[in-house]
N, C-alpha and C positions, 0 to 999 in steps of 0.2 A: 504493499500499500505506499504511495507516495505521501511525502511529508509536506510540510509546509515550503512554502517559494516566493520568493521575491519576485515582482513582476517589473518593478522599476521605482524610480523616485523623483523627486523635484526638489532643488536646492530653494529652501525660502530665507535663509542668513547665512551671511558669511564672515565672522567676525577675526578678531586677530586670536583667539584660543580654540573658538569652536566654529562648526558649521552645522546648521540644523535643516534637516529635509525632512520630508512628509513622503513615505514609502508605500507602495501598494503591494499587499501581499495576499496568498491565496492560501486557504485552509487545506488539509487533506480531503475534506468533501466538497471544494471547489467554491465556497465562498470567498469573496473578495473584502480584504478591509484595508481600513489606510492607519499607521503610527508614525508620530512625529518620532523623528531619531536624532540624537547629537552624535556628529561626529567628532573625535578627538583625536589627534595622533598619539597619544600613550603617554604614559609616565614612567619616572623611576623613583623608587624609594629607597633610601639607605639607612642601615641600622647600624652607625659607629660604634662598634663595641670595643671598648676599652679593656686593657689585660686584667684589670682589677675588677672587672663587672659592672662598671658604669657605662652610660649611652647617652652620648651627646646629641640633645633636641634643640631644636629652636623655637622659639614664641613667636609668633606671627600674625598682622592684624588681616582678618579676611572679610574683605568687603561685602560677600554674600550673607554673612550672618551678623555683619557688624560688631564685632570682636574678635580678641584673637584667640589664639590655639596653640597649644603647645602639641608639637608635632617633629616628625623624623624628617630631615633633609630630604629634599623631593623637589621633582621638576618635571617639566613637559618634555617630551621627546620632539624638540624642535629643529634638529638637524636633519635633513633629510638623508635618509642611507646610513645614519651614525648608529653603531652597533651602543645597546641599551647600557653597556657595562661602559663603555665612554662616558656618555650621558653620566651616568652615575657619579665616576669619579669627579667629571666636570662640577656637578651640583652639590656633591659631597665640599669640593675646594670651595665654592662661591658662597655657599652658604655657612659652613661649620668652620672653614677655616682648617680643614684636615685633609692629609693626602693617605689614602691607604695602600699598603705595601701587599695586602690581599683584598680581593674582592670576589665574593661568592654569589651567586643566584640562589636564592633560597626559596622561590615560589612567584606565582604571578596570581593576579586576581583583576576581573572585570570591575570596575567602582561602582556603578549602576547599571547592569545589564537590561533593567526594563525601560530603558529610553537612550544608551550611550554605549558606543562602543569601545569606550576606553579603557585599555589595558594597561595595567600597571605591574611593571616588574621591580622585585624587592631583593635587595642585595644586602649581605651582612659584609662590613667593611672593618679589618683587622690590621694589626702593625699599622697605629696609626700616627703620623706624625704631623705637626702643626704647620701651616701655609698660610698665605694670607688669603683673606676672604675676598669675594669681589662680587658685593651686593649688587644684584640686579633690579630695578624699579624700586617705586617709593615704598611697597609694604617692606621690602627685604632693606632698606637702607635705617628701617628702625626697628629691626628684626633682634632678638636677643639671643645668647647663646646659653643652654643650660646642660648640665648634666646632672642624671637620676641612675640611682643603682636600677639595674635590670630586675634584681629582684622585688623592688618595689612597686613594678608594673603592674600587676594584678591589683593592689590596692590603688592605685590612682586612676585605675578604670574606673572601679567600684565607687570611689568616693567622688568623681567627677572630675580630678584634673587632667586627665585622658580623656577627650571624647572625640577625636580626630580617627576615622575609621583606617585609615593607612596606615597610620601609628598604630592603632591597637592591632591590625594584622600583621604588620611587621614584626613588632616587639613580641606578639604571640609565637610567631614561626622561630624566630632566635630564641626565645626563653625557653622554647622544648626542648632546643639542641642542648642548650646549656645551663642544664639544672645541674 
């Protein structure tokens, strides 16, 4: 029995960060329907894990929620054809002022598959050395860098200090390997 199929889509918005389209699909029963789809080039998320069990996080203002979030260094895959590992190294240096001697892919996830095709690649960075930051944009220029114990991560989620999904996913992937 055939599954769902995409018949086509039309672009309705093309912005700096995302593209929005309306797609036409068909069900296995032959019924056509439309869905809004947000296209995003994808992102990287980096868990900078220090030898003493601390993790470097950044506190950054997020306009969509009109508040700041404590989160892992991360960034959009905005260089066409660039290996996600290279993007992760660049984002780690720009946001956290760190270079990793070792960068390992620990997982991937779709951020909101109900409406977006954004795929995030999660790396754990170890053998860390300090380097200059290179904040990009107004939010990053006001960002602060913080370190927390990886062991404190579950309590920080429970009490609301960490509520960012990519950070929860990234720390969960790494903490399960480093208990």
